[in-house]
N, C-alpha and C positions, 0 to 999 in steps of 0.2 A: 565665174569666179576664176581669176588666175591662179593656177596651182602654185607657181612661184611665189606669188603674194601670200597666200594662206600659209604656205610652208615657212615663210619668213616670220609671219605673226606667231605661228606656233613655236618657232625657235626663240622669238623675243620673250614669249610668256614663260618658256621653260628656263630662260636665263634669269628672269625676274623671280622665279620661284626657287632658283638654286640655293639650297640651305647654306652654302658657303660664300657664293659670290653674288647672291641675288639682292633685291631691294628689301630693305628692313620692313616695309609695309606690306609688300606683296607676299612675303613669305610667311607671314603670320596669319594670313586670312583663311576663312573657312567658307564652306557653302553658306552657312547662316549669315555671316558677316557681309558676304558679297551680294546675297539675294536682294536686299534693298536697292543696291545700286543697278542690278539687272532691271528691276521694275522701273526705276527712275530713267534709265536709258530708254526703255520702250515708250514711255510717255514723252520723252523728248524727241523720239522719232515721230510720233503722232502730232506733236506740236509743230514740227518742221513741215509735215505734210498738210496740216491745216493752214499754215502760212504760205504754202506753195513756194518754199524757199528751197530749191533744189541743191544749192551749195551746202546749206546747213543739213539737208537730208542726207547727203553723202557722208558728212562728217558723223552725223548721229547714227546712221547705220553701221559705220565703223566702230563707234563706241559700243553699240549693241553687239556686234560681232565679236568684239573683244571679250564681252561678258561670257559668251558661249565658250570661247577658246579658254577663258579663266576657269570655268567650271569643269570643262573637260580635262584640263591639265591636273586640276586637284583630284578628279576621279581617276586619272591615270596613275598619279602618284600613289593612290590607295589601292591600286590593282583592280579597280572596278571596270572601268572602260576608257577608251581614248576618243579623240575627236573623230577619227575615221569611223569608229562604231557609231557615234551620233549621226554622222552622214549617212552611213548605211541604213540605220534604223529609220530615219525620215524617208529615205528613198523607198525602202521596202513598204513603208506605211502609205505613202502617196500612191504607189502602184496597186497596192491591195485595195485601197479606197476608191480607186477609179477603174473597176474591171471593165467598164465600157469603153475605156480609152487603151488601157494596157492589157486587158483580158479579152474574153469572148462573151461578156454580157451584152445583151442587146440594147438595154436602156441603162441610164444612170441618173444623174442629177442629185438634188439635195436629198430626196427622200431615200435613195440607196446609200449615200453617204452616212446618213443618220442611222440607218439600219446596220450598216457595217460597223460603225462605232458602238452601237449597242451590242452587237455580237462580241466585239473585242472585249468590252467591259465584262460581259457574261463569262468569256473565257478566262479572264483575270480573277473570277470569283465574286464579282459584284453581286449583291443581293438586294439592291434598292435601285429604283430609276434615278435616284439622286446621287448615286456613287459617281465620283469622277468630277464633280464640280468643285474646282479648286478652292481650297479655304483661303488661299492668299489672294484671290480676286478682289478688286474694289468692291465694297458693300453693295453699291447700286447695280453693278454688272452682275454680281453674284445672285442678287435677288431676282434679276430677270432670268438668269439661266435656271435657278431653282423652279421658278414658276413655270418655265417652258418645259422642263423635264416632267413636272407634275401634270401638265396639261396633256402630255403624250399619253398619259395613262387614263385620260378622261376626267381627272380632277381639275376642272376649270368652269369659269362662268360661261354660259352659253352665248352671251352677249355683254357689251360694256356696261349695261345698267346694273348688273349685280356688283360689279367691281366698283362702280361709282357709289353705290349704296353703302358698300363696306367702308369707304372713306368717311361718310358721315358718322357711321358707327364708331370707327376708330377715333375720330376727332371728338365725339362725346366722351369716349372713355379717357382720353387725355385730359379734358377738362374736369373730369370726375375723379382723377388721381389725387391721392391724399398725401403722398410724400415724394421726394425727388427720385427715389429708385423706381417707384411704381410709374411715375411720369416719364422717366427715361425709357421704360419698358413699352409704354403705350405710344410714345413718339416713334419708336422703332416700327411698331405695328402699323402706325399711320403711314410712314414712309414706304413700307412694304406694300400697302394698299395702293399708294399713289403709283408706285412702279407697276403693279398689277393693271390699274386702269389705263395707264400709258400703253402697256403691251397690248391691252384689248382694242385700243384705238389705233394700233399700228404705229405708234410713235416710239422711237428709240429713246428711252429715258436718259441714257448717258449723253447722247447728242443733244437732246433737249436741254439738259441742264448745263452742258458746255456753252451752249448758244445763250442761255440765261446769264451765266457767268460773265461772258463777254459783253453782253449788252449792259449789265450792271456796271462793269468796269468802264465801258466807254462813256456812259452817262455820268458816273461819279467823277471821272477825270475831267469831263467837261465842266462839272460844277466847280472843281478846284480851280480850273483855268479862269472861269468866269469871275470867281471871287478873289483870286490871287492869294496873297499872304493873309488876308482877312478871314479866309474860309474857316479855320478852326474855331475862331471866336464868335462866328455867327450863331444866333439861337436857332432853335429847331424850326421855327416858322420861316425864317430867312432861308435856311437850307432846303426846306421843302419847296420854297418858291423856285429855287435854283433847279431842283429836281424836276419840277414840272416843266421848266424851260428846256431842260436837257432832253426830256422825253419828247418834246415837240420838235426837237431837231431832226431833220431827216437822217436816215441811216446812211452811212458812207457806202 
């Protein structure tokens, strides 16, 4: 990272946040109002990676970096910390979590990384294995992380069969629900069970669902192209016929 470049970005953000000469939009923002943009930019980075678009990835990483600088600027204005403190903190963390690289530990790897993270949570006063799983994560990803944390304590199915049986149990409870509120609760339990089974099978549920979304979009767009302007007026049987044809089409 070019020091001159990051200094320029910091100066731009300071000017945008200037209460007298700044931008009327930037000056009224808060951590809470900016947080959704931060999440959105992270997803746009992931999207550029999935499309293997390096030019777009460069732009999206810049947008994500801007979010970090924005949050750091607001924190500096409040007297909490500045961007350099953020950089120092992550440098310290990475060195601390890689003692086999930067220290004198003989071995490292994922197990040591997780143990160090657990020790850090304990030092912060965590009293549950689930502490530190961010509430703001997408629900699918958070479900998987909660399950992994619980599994480290031994609370886990010994094989995929138990997780698979739980899906049937939750599906029956959805069907037995007597009102909308109860049904929504049971649907949540069913989705949680599906994530658990996916985890036990060694399948990343987020990746699997993203692929399913892409596949559905590809097939639906093929249906629209095949039918043209007449698509919306077709009955369900005709649309189902188009769907079968789209499914038979080889993947690109």
